[in-house]
C-alpha positions in Angstrom: 3.4 -16.2 16.1 0.0 -14.4 16.8 -0.2 -13.6 20.0 -2.4 -11.4 21.4 -0.9 -8.5 23.6 -2.8 -5.4 22.5 -3.6 -2.7 25.0 -0.9 -4.3 27.3 1.3 -2.2 30.0 5.2 -4.0 28.9 7.4 -1.1 30.4 10.5 -1.7 30.9 10.5 -5.5 29.5 13.1 -7.4 27.7 12.7 -9.6 24.7 15.4 -11.2 23.1 15.5 -14.0 20.2 11.5 -13.8 20.2 9.1 -14.4 17.1 6.5 -12.0 17.5 5.2 -12.3 13.5 1.6 -11.5 13.3 1.4 -10.8 17.1 -1.6 -8.1 18.2 0.3 -5.3 19.7 -2.1 -3.1 19.2 -2.0 0.1 21.8 0.5 -1.7 24.1 2.9 0.3 26.4 6.6 -0.7 25.4 8.1 2.3 27.3 12.2 2.0 27.9 11.6 -1.8 26.7 14.8 -3.5 25.4 14.1 -5.9 22.4 17.2 -7.8 20.9 17.3 -10.3 18.2 13.4 -10.2 17.3 10.9 -10.2 14.6 7.6 -8.2 14.5 7.0 -9.2 10.7 2.9 -8.5 9.9 2.8 -7.3 13.6 -0.4 -5.2 14.3 1.6 -2.3 16.4 -1.1 0.4 15.4 -0.9 3.1 18.7 2.1 0.9 20.2 4.0 3.4 22.3 8.0 2.7 22.2 9.2 6.1 23.8 13.0 5.1 25.0 13.3 1.8 23.9 16.7 0.4 23.0 16.1 -2.7 20.3 18.8 -4.3 18.3 18.4 -6.7 15.3 14.6 -6.0 15.2 12.0 -6.6 12.2 9.1 -4.9 11.7 8.6 -6.0 7.8 5.1 -5.7 6.9 4.1 -4.1 10.4 1.1 -1.7 10.9 3.1 1.1 12.7 0.3 3.8 12.2 0.1 6.0 14.9 2.9 4.0 16.7 5.6 6.4 18.9 9.4 5.8 19.3 10.6 9.2 20.7 13.6 8.7 22.2 14.2 5.4 21.3 17.2 3.6 19.5 16.6 1.1 16.6 19.6 -0.4 15.6 20.2 -2.8 12.8 16.6 -2.3 12.5 14.1 -3.3 9.0 11.0 -1.6 7.7 10.3 -3.1 4.8 6.8 -3.1 3.5 5.7 -1.3 7.1 3.1 1.2 7.4 4.3 4.1 9.5 1.7 6.7 8.6 1.2 9.1 11.7 4.0 7.5 13.7 6.6 9.7 15.7 10.2 8.8 15.3 11.3 12.6 17.3 14.7 12.2 18.4 15.0 8.3 17.5 18.1 6.9 16.2 17.8 4.4 13.2 20.6 2.4 11.7 21.1 1.6 9.2 20.4 5.3 7.8 19.3 3.6 4.5 16.4 2.2 6.5 15.3 5.8 8.0 15.8 6.8 4.2 13.7 4.3 3.1 10.9 5.3 5.7 11.1 9.0 4.3 10.3 7.9 0.8 6.5 6.4 2.3 6.4 8.4 5.6 3.1 10.6 6.0 0.2 11.8 8.5 0.8 13.3 12.1 0.7 11.6 15.2 -2.7 11.5 16.9 -1.1 11.7 20.5 2.4 14.0 19.9 1.1 15.9 17.1 4.3 15.7 15.5 3.9 15.3 11.2 5.9 11.8 10.7 8.4 13.3 8.1 9.6 16.3 10.1 10.0 13.2 12.7 12.2 11.2 10.8 14.1 14.6 9.3 13.2 14.3 5.7 13.7 16.8 3.6 
C-alpha cells in the first residue's frame, strides 16, 4: 500500500494478487502489462499508460485515472466506482462487465492530451 512507482517503466510486468491501494503510479508505463486479482483503489494513476494491457478482476475504485491511456486493453471484471477518468483514453478497449463501461459514460469528460481522443468517444458513449 502507498508504494511510489511514479514514472517507472513497467512494460510487460506481471502483477498478481497485489494490493496497490493508494500507490503512486502517475505517468508509469504499464504497456502490455498483465494485472490479475489486484486492487488499485484510491491510487494515483494520472497519465499512466496501460496500452494493450490484459487485466482480470482489477479494482480502480476511487483512483485518479486522469489522462490515463488504456488503448487496446482488455479490462475483465474491472471496477471503477468513484474513479476520476477525465481525459482518459479507452479506445479499442474491452471493458467487462458492460455495466462498468456504461457507468463510466455517465461521468466521462475531457480529451486525452497525449492521444487527442475525447474520453466519451473512446468509450463509445451515446
